[in-house]
N, C-alpha and C positions, 0 to 999 in steps of 0.2 A: 292435444297430445304433443309432447315435446319431440323436436327433431333429433335424430341420432347425432352422435358425436362426429361422425364423418360428415354429414350434411352440414353441421354448424362450421366445421373447419373449412369446407368448400366454400361456404358463403363468406366467411371471414376472408379467405384468399382472394375471392372475387372482389370484394370491397377494397382490398389492399391494392389489386392490379388497376382498379379504376382510378384511384387517387394518382394524380401526377407526382412524381418524385421531386422533392425539393432539391433545387440545384444550390451547391454550396460554392462559395468564393474559391476559385482554382488557386489562388494566392495564399489562402489562409493556412494551409499546411505549411508552406515554406516560411510563412511569418512565424507561425508557432514554434517551429524548429529553430528559427534564428533568435528568437526572444528568450530563450532559456537562460537562466541565471544559476549556474552551477554553485558559485560561491555562496549565494543566499540559500540554496538548497542545503548545502553542507553545514552552514551556520545554523539554520532552522533545525536540521536533523540532531545536530550536537546539543543545542539548547533544550529540545524537547526530551532527548535522551538524558540529560543531566536532570531535568525536572522528573522524568519518569523514575529514575534511580532514586531520587529523594522521596517521592510519593511511595514507591515500593517499600523503601526502608521505614518510613513512618507508618504505613498501614501494617506492616510486619510486627513492628515493635509495639504498636498500639493495640493490636488484637492478640498478641502472643502466638500467633501462628501464621503461616504463609498463605496468602490467598494468591495462588498461582494464576488464576484466570485473569489476573490484572495484567498479565502479559498481552493479552488481546487488546485491551484498552490502550496500552502503551503503543502497541503496534499500529493501532488506528491513528493515534496522535501523531506518530512519527511519520506515517505515511501521508497523512493530510498536510502536516507542516512542510515536508520536503516538497510535495507536489504543488502546493499553493504558493508558497514563498519563492520557490525556485522556478515556478512556471515550467516544469519539466515535462517532457513528452517522450524521453528516451528511457528504455527499460533499465539501463545501468543505474539510474537514479532510484528506480524501484528497489534494486538490490541494495542500494546504499541505505534506503529507509529500513529494509529489513535487518540490515547489519546494526543500524542505530538501535532498533528495538531490542535485538539480542544483547547488545552492549549495555543498554540501560538496565535489563533485568539481570544480567550477571553482575553489574556493578552494585545494583541494589542488594542482591544476595551477599556479596562481599561486605557491603556497609552493614548489614545485619549481623554477619558473623563478627565484625570488628566491634560493633556496639555491644554484643553479648560477650565478647571477649572469648570466643570458642573457635576451634578450627571449623572450617566450612564443611568438612565432611561429616562432623558430628551432628549437624543440623538435619541430616537426611537419612532415612532408611532407604533401601533399594526401591521400594514402591513409590515413595514420595519423590525420589530423584527422577524416576522414569515419568511421573506425572509432570514434573517441572520441565523435563525436556519436551514433552508432548505440548505443553503450553506455550513453551519458547517457540517451538515450530509454528504453532498456530498464530502466535503474535507476529512472527515474521512474514507468514503468508498473509495476514491481515494488513500489515504494513505496505507489502507488495502490491496488494489489491487497492488499497486506499490512496496510493500515490497518484492514480490517474482519476480520482473521484471529482476533482475540480473542473475537468474537461466537459463541455456541454456535448450533445449528440452530433451538432453540426461540426464541431472541432474535431471529434473522433473520425467522423466521415471524411472530413478534409484531410486528416493525417494518414487515414487509410489509402485515400486516392493518391496522395503524394508519395507514399512509400511503395505502392503497388504499380505505379505507372512505369511503363518501359521495362517489364520483366523484373521488377523488384528493386531497381536502381532508383535513388532519389532523383528529382528532376534536375537538380544543379550538376549531377555528375556527368563527366564527358566520357563518351565511348571511344575506345581505341580504333 
């Protein structure tokens, strides 16, 4: 007979409590914060945004209709590029990757309108414009989430410890 869900959860919790918690390097969080490369992050975001705009345009012109879910893929690419090449751990860079995604998709739409030589508002009905906005936001959220995908579990734990030590202040900050 299969044990109940509650018993399985209790057994899992007991197993987790028995395992010793792995200690992370206390200086790892500080080192990750210091090794950020904001210029590389911005450059990577701009390059991927430009490539995403071109891909958006090519796909839209080749298929004769907009594939708006492509915004999610562009968002993931922007987030991964900004995070990996910039070695970023701050949330402001996640916002930057989301902005790069939105910029890429909007520029792709403008390039499609330019290639078809029509006004941009003639491409959409109200329903498809709403769908585009929804997918743009989904792409931005994807970019925001993918920015920190390059970090390992230990690195995330070290950053958490670094940021939440001494009441939320980073370790290097001086108290008055």
